[in-house]
Every structure is written in C-alpha cells, then in structure tokens.
C-alpha positions in Angstrom: 41.0 9.1 15.5 42.9 10.4 12.7 46.2 11.7 13.2 48.3 13.4 10.6 52.3 13.6 9.8 55.1 14.3 7.2 55.7 11.0 5.5 58.2 9.6 2.9 57.9 9.7 -0.7 56.8 6.1 -1.1 54.4 5.7 1.9 52.2 8.0 -0.7 52.3 5.0 -3.5 49.5 2.6 -2.7 46.8 5.1 -1.9 47.9 6.5 -5.5 47.7 3.9 -7.2 44.4 2.6 -5.5 42.5 5.8 -5.6 43.8 7.8 -8.0 44.7 5.5 -10.5 41.8 3.1 -9.9 44.5 0.2 -8.7 46.3 0.5 -12.0 50.5 0.8 -11.3 50.7 3.3 -13.7 51.8 7.2 -13.7 51.5 7.2 -9.6 55.3 9.1 -9.6 55.4 12.7 -10.1 58.6 14.3 -11.3 58.6 16.4 -7.7 58.1 13.8 -5.8 61.7 13.9 -4.3 62.3 17.4 -4.5 63.8 18.9 -1.3 60.8 21.3 -0.7 58.2 18.9 -1.7 56.1 17.9 1.6 54.1 14.5 1.8 51.0 14.1 4.3 49.6 11.0 5.9 46.3 10.8 7.6 46.5 7.7 10.1 43.7 6.0 11.6 45.1 3.0 14.2 48.6 3.4 12.7 47.2 2.8 9.4 47.3 5.5 6.0 44.1 6.4 5.1 44.5 9.5 3.4 47.9 11.3 1.9 48.6 14.6 0.4 51.9 16.0 -1.6 52.6 19.4 -1.6 55.3 20.4 -4.4 56.9 23.9 -4.7 56.4 24.9 -8.3 56.5 28.1 -10.3 53.5 29.6 -11.5 53.0 31.3 -14.6 51.4 34.0 -13.0 53.6 34.8 -10.3 56.5 34.4 -11.9 58.5 36.3 -9.1 57.7 34.1 -6.5 57.3 30.3 -6.0 53.9 28.9 -4.9 53.0 25.4 -3.3 51.0 23.1 -6.0 48.6 20.3 -4.1 49.4 17.1 -5.9 48.3 13.4 -5.2 45.5 13.8 -2.6 43.5 10.8 -2.0 41.4 9.3 0.7 40.3 5.3 0.9 37.0 5.0 -0.1 35.3 3.6 2.9 36.0 6.6 4.6 35.7 9.9 2.2 33.2 12.3 3.6 34.5 12.0 6.7 36.4 15.3 7.1 39.9 13.5 6.4 40.4 15.8 3.4 39.5 18.8 5.3 42.3 17.3 8.0 44.9 17.0 5.3 44.3 20.5 3.9 44.4 22.2 7.1 48.0 20.7 8.2 49.0 21.2 4.6 48.3 25.1 5.6 50.0 24.5 8.9 53.2 22.9 7.2 53.6 25.9 4.7 53.0 28.3 7.5 55.6 26.9 9.0 57.9 27.4 6.3 56.7 30.9 5.9 55.6 30.6 2.6 54.0 33.4 0.6 50.3 32.4 -0.1 48.8 33.8 -3.3 44.9 33.4 -4.1 44.4 33.0 -7.9 41.0 34.6 -8.0 42.4 37.4 -5.8 44.5 38.1 -8.9 48.2 39.0 -8.0 47.2 40.1 -4.7 49.3 38.9 -1.8 47.2 37.2 0.9 48.4 36.4 4.0 48.3 32.8 5.4 45.5 33.8 7.5 43.6 35.1 4.8 44.6 32.2 2.4 43.3 29.7 4.8 40.0 31.9 5.3 40.1 31.8 1.6 40.1 28.4 1.3 37.9 27.5 4.2 35.3 29.5 2.5 35.7 28.4 -1.7 36.6 24.5 -0.9 32.5 22.9 0.1 33.7 20.5 2.7 31.5 17.9 3.7 
C-alpha cells in the first residue's frame, strides 16, 4: 500500500538523480528547494520512497498579482511506474495546496480564477492517467 507524506528536501535527491538525471548526480538541486513555502512529498511503499514531487511557490508572468505553485522534480521508480503513484502524488499535492488556501489558476483558462475543486477537476480531465 502506498502512503504519501511530506518529506525533507534531501529525501528527494536519490530519485531525482536516478530517474530525472539518469543516475548522473548533476543539476538535481533546485534554487527554490529550501524556500519556506516549498513542499516536498514522498510516496512510500513499505517505508521506502518510491515517488517524489516538489511544489514551489513562484511568480508567473501571466499572473503578476498572484503567486502560483510550480510542480517540479516529480519522479516514480521505473519498476513501479504506470501503477497510479504519480496520480496519487498529484492528488495529494492538490490537498496540501488546498490546506494552504492557495488560489489556483489554469493557464488554459487565461486569467479566469478557478476554485480548488474546479482546478482539481480540470487537472484530472487534462492529464491522461493510466
């Protein structure tokens, strides 16, 4: 059974290196990794991290009056990809952001403000989860 919880920045590094950098330990740190608003989540299977995602508060050129969160560094171990762990990470990411009372904006909707529920529905419709 997969469980998802908030993790430390350093706990994201092994999967970033393995999956996102093809086992090359270069450029796996992000400038915003240790910002106070950055959220790192880990998907655990039997106390082993099998997936990660980092959410970083950032300015967006389309929404100069608001902050948005950028999804960065998402990875799932190759041997268990296509089992819904990425989807679970995204859904839990949305839950964490909802708790922070974040305003969601959909780029495909222009500057139309979306509620967190509308955004969740939009994400689930636009991202093909298999």
